C-alpha positions in Angstrom: 24.8 -25.5 3.7 21.5 -27.3 3.8 21.1 -29.5 6.9 17.5 -30.4 6.1 16.1 -27.7 8.5 15.4 -25.2 5.8 11.8 -24.0 5.8 9.6 -23.4 2.8 9.3 -19.8 4.0 13.0 -19.2 3.1 12.5 -20.7 -0.4 9.3 -18.8 -1.3 9.4 -15.6 0.7 7.2 -12.9 -0.9 6.7 -9.5 0.6 3.2 -9.0 2.1 1.4 -5.8 3.2 -1.7 -5.0 5.1 -4.6 -3.1 3.4 -5.5 0.0 5.3 -9.1 -0.4 4.2 -10.1 -4.0 5.1 -7.1 -5.0 7.2 -6.4 -8.1 5.1 -2.8 -9.2 4.6 -2.0 -9.8 0.9 1.0 -10.0 -1.4 2.6 -6.6 -2.1 2.2 -7.1 -5.8 -1.6 -7.5 -5.4 -2.0 -4.1 -3.8 -1.9 -0.4 -4.8 0.9 1.6 -3.1 0.2 5.2 -2.1 3.3 7.0 -1.0 4.4 10.3 0.4 7.9 11.0 -0.9 10.7 11.6 1.6 12.2 14.6 -0.1 9.3 16.6 -1.5 6.3 15.3 0.7 4.4 14.7 -2.6 1.7 12.0 -2.7 2.1 9.5 -5.5 0.3 6.4 -6.5 2.1 3.2 -7.5 5.7 4.7 -7.3 8.6 2.7 -8.6 10.3 0.5 -6.1 13.4 2.8 -5.9 11.3 5.6 -4.3 11.7 6.2 -0.6 9.1 7.5 1.8 6.1 6.6 3.9 3.7 4.2 2.2 0.2 2.8 2.6 -1.4 -0.1 0.7 -4.9 -0.8 -0.6 -6.5 -3.8 -2.2 -7.8 -3.3 -5.7 -11.3 -2.8 -4.3 -13.3 0.4 -4.1 -14.8 -0.7 -0.8 -11.3 -0.7 0.8 -10.8 2.9 -0.5 -14.1 4.0 0.9 -13.3 2.5 4.3 -9.9 4.2 4.3 -11.4 7.6 3.4 -14.3 7.2 5.9 -11.9 6.5 8.8 -9.2 8.9 7.5 -6.6 6.1 7.4 -4.8 7.5 4.4 -4.2 10.8 6.2 -3.2 9.0 9.4 -0.7 6.6 7.8 0.8 9.2 5.4 0.7 12.0 8.0 -0.6 14.4 5.3 -3.9 15.5 3.8 -4.7 13.7 0.6 -5.6 15.9 -2.4 -9.0 15.3 -4.1 -7.2 14.6 -7.4 -5.3 11.6 -5.8 -8.6 10.2 -4.4 -10.3 10.6 -7.8 -7.4 8.8 -9.5 -7.6 6.0 -6.9 -11.3 5.6 -7.6 -10.7 5.4 -11.3 -8.1 2.6 -11.1 -9.8 0.5 -8.4 -12.5 -2.0 -9.5 
């Protein structure tokens, strides 16, 4: 029942996430998801939405990745050391 008090937020809600590199809040679809899976503790990049686990998000920007590496934010948010192969892969897909 619409009594005229419905906000535009309810009509156009889109999930947003905070970049661990620059701290900007952006749409979830405009970011890279790095995740540690719940069951195997494996680190994966851009997992499907049906995966469960601890996640971090980065803008599609190499500077954000560099900041996250420099300040060890990936390790802190995922609570695990990040393999070099994952870091190299992230560098290759970020602009």
